[in-house]
C-alpha positions as a Markdown table, in Angstrom:
| # | Residue | x | y | z |
|---|---|---|---|---|
| 1 | Met | -32.0 | 19.5 | 3.4 |
| 2 | Glu | -30.2 | 16.2 | 2.8 |
| 3 | Asn | -32.4 | 13.8 | 4.9 |
| 4 | Lys | -34.8 | 13.4 | 7.7 |
| 5 | Asp | -32.1 | 12.4 | 10.2 |
| 6 | Ser | -30.1 | 15.5 | 9.6 |
| 7 | Leu | -33.2 | 17.7 | 9.9 |
| 8 | Val | -34.0 | 16.1 | 13.3 |
| 9 | Arg | -30.4 | 16.6 | 14.5 |
| 10 | Asp | -30.3 | 20.2 | 13.3 |
| 11 | Ala | -33.7 | 21.0 | 14.8 |
| 12 | His | -32.5 | 19.5 | 18.1 |
| 13 | Val | -29.3 | 21.7 | 18.0 |
| 14 | Leu | -31.2 | 24.8 | 17.1 |
| 15 | Leu | -34.2 | 24.5 | 19.3 |
| 16 | His | -32.3 | 24.3 | 22.6 |
| 17 | Pro | -33.6 | 27.4 | 24.5 |
| 18 | Ile | -30.2 | 29.0 | 25.0 |
| 19 | Arg | -29.0 | 28.3 | 21.4 |
| 20 | Phe | -32.3 | 29.6 | 20.0 |
| 21 | Arg | -32.0 | 32.8 | 22.0 |
| 22 | Ile | -28.4 | 33.3 | 20.8 |
| 23 | Ala | -29.6 | 32.8 | 17.2 |
| 24 | Glu | -32.3 | 35.3 | 17.7 |
| 25 | Leu | -29.9 | 37.9 | 19.0 |
| 26 | Leu | -27.4 | 37.3 | 16.2 |
| 27 | Ala | -30.2 | 37.6 | 13.6 |
| 28 | Glu | -30.7 | 41.2 | 14.8 |
| 29 | Lys | -27.0 | 42.0 | 14.4 |
| 30 | Pro | -23.5 | 40.4 | 14.6 |
| 31 | Met | -22.1 | 40.5 | 18.1 |
| 32 | His | -19.1 | 39.3 | 20.2 |
| 33 | Ile | -19.4 | 36.9 | 23.1 |
| 34 | Asn | -19.5 | 39.5 | 25.8 |
| 35 | Glu | -22.4 | 41.4 | 24.2 |
| 36 | Ile | -24.3 | 38.1 | 23.8 |
| 37 | Ala | -23.7 | 37.1 | 27.4 |
| 38 | Lys | -24.7 | 40.5 | 28.7 |
| 39 | Ala | -27.9 | 40.6 | 26.6 |
| 40 | Met | -28.9 | 37.2 | 27.8 |
| 41 | Gly | -27.8 | 37.6 | 31.4 |
| 42 | Glu | -25.8 | 34.4 | 31.2 |
| 43 | Glu | -22.2 | 33.5 | 32.0 |
| 44 | Arg | -19.7 | 34.0 | 29.2 |
| 45 | Arg | -18.6 | 30.4 | 29.6 |
| 46 | Leu | -22.1 | 29.0 | 29.0 |
| 47 | Val | -22.6 | 31.3 | 26.0 |
| 48 | Ser | -19.3 | 30.2 | 24.6 |
| 49 | Tyr | -20.2 | 26.5 | 24.8 |
| 50 | His | -23.5 | 27.1 | 22.9 |
| 51 | Leu | -21.8 | 29.3 | 20.3 |
| 52 | Leu | -19.3 | 26.6 | 19.6 |
| 53 | Thr | -22.1 | 24.1 | 19.1 |
| 54 | Leu | -24.0 | 26.5 | 16.8 |
| 55 | Glu | -20.8 | 27.1 | 14.8 |
| 56 | Glu | -20.0 | 23.4 | 14.6 |
| 57 | Tyr | -23.4 | 22.6 | 13.1 |
| 58 | Gly | -23.1 | 25.5 | 10.6 |
| 59 | Phe | -25.8 | 27.9 | 12.1 |
| 60 | Val | -23.4 | 30.7 | 12.9 |
| 61 | Ser | -20.1 | 31.9 | 11.5 |
| 62 | Ser | -17.4 | 34.0 | 13.1 |
| 63 | Lys | -14.2 | 35.9 | 12.5 |
| 64 | Tyr | -11.7 | 37.9 | 14.5 |
| 65 | Glu | -11.6 | 41.6 | 14.1 |
| 66 | Ile | -9.8 | 44.5 | 15.9 |
| 67 | Ser | -12.0 | 46.1 | 18.6 |
| 68 | Glu | -12.9 | 49.8 | 18.4 |
| 69 | His | -14.6 | 49.6 | 21.8 |
| 70 | Pro | -12.9 | 51.9 | 24.3 |
| 71 | Lys | -12.3 | 49.2 | 27.0 |
| 72 | Ser | -10.9 | 46.7 | 24.5 |
| 73 | Arg | -9.5 | 49.0 | 21.7 |
| 74 | Gly | -6.9 | 47.3 | 19.6 |
| 75 | Lys | -7.6 | 43.8 | 20.9 |
| 76 | Ala | -8.7 | 41.0 | 18.6 |
| 77 | Ile | -12.3 | 40.0 | 19.3 |
| 78 | Arg | -14.4 | 37.3 | 17.7 |
| 79 | Lys | -17.6 | 38.5 | 16.1 |
| 80 | Tyr | -20.5 | 36.0 | 15.4 |
| 81 | Trp | -23.4 | 36.2 | 13.0 |
| 82 | Val | -26.1 | 33.8 | 11.7 |
| 83 | Asn | -26.0 | 32.5 | 8.2 |
| 84 | Gly | -28.6 | 31.0 | 5.9 |
| 85 | Lys | -28.8 | 27.6 | 7.5 |
| 86 | Ile | -31.2 | 28.7 | 10.2 |
| 87 | Glu | -33.8 | 29.8 | 7.7 |
| 88 | Glu | -33.2 | 26.6 | 5.7 |
| 89 | Val | -33.9 | 24.4 | 8.8 |
| 90 | Thr | -36.8 | 26.4 | 10.1 |
| 91 | Ser | -38.4 | 26.4 | 6.6 |
| 92 | Glu | -38.0 | 22.6 | 6.4 |
| 93 | Leu | -39.5 | 22.2 | 9.8 |
| 94 | Lys | -42.5 | 24.3 | 9.0 |
| 95 | Lys | -43.2 | 22.1 | 5.9 |
| 96 | Lys | -43.1 | 19.0 | 8.1 |
| 97 | Leu | -45.4 | 20.4 | 10.8 |
C-alpha cells in the first residue's frame, strides 16, 4: 500500500455498504450487471454506478463477452470480477486495527 491517505481513500470506497456487497458477490463468481442487480434486489442503474466506482479505484475488472444465456444469446455483455486489490486493502486495514 503506497501511503496512509490512499489506504483511507480505498477503505472509504470499498466499505460503502452497496459496493462492499457487490464485492462479496463478485468474490463468489464473476457476474454481469443484471445478475448482480437481481441478487441484491437493487436497480441496475444504482449497481452500475457503484460498479464504475469499484472499477475506477481498481477493485474490480471487467470485459465484454458474448452471452450464452437464452434471453440474451449472441449479445455482448460485460462480465465483472474482483481482483487482488480487495485482499490487499483489507489486509492493510486489519494490520491498522
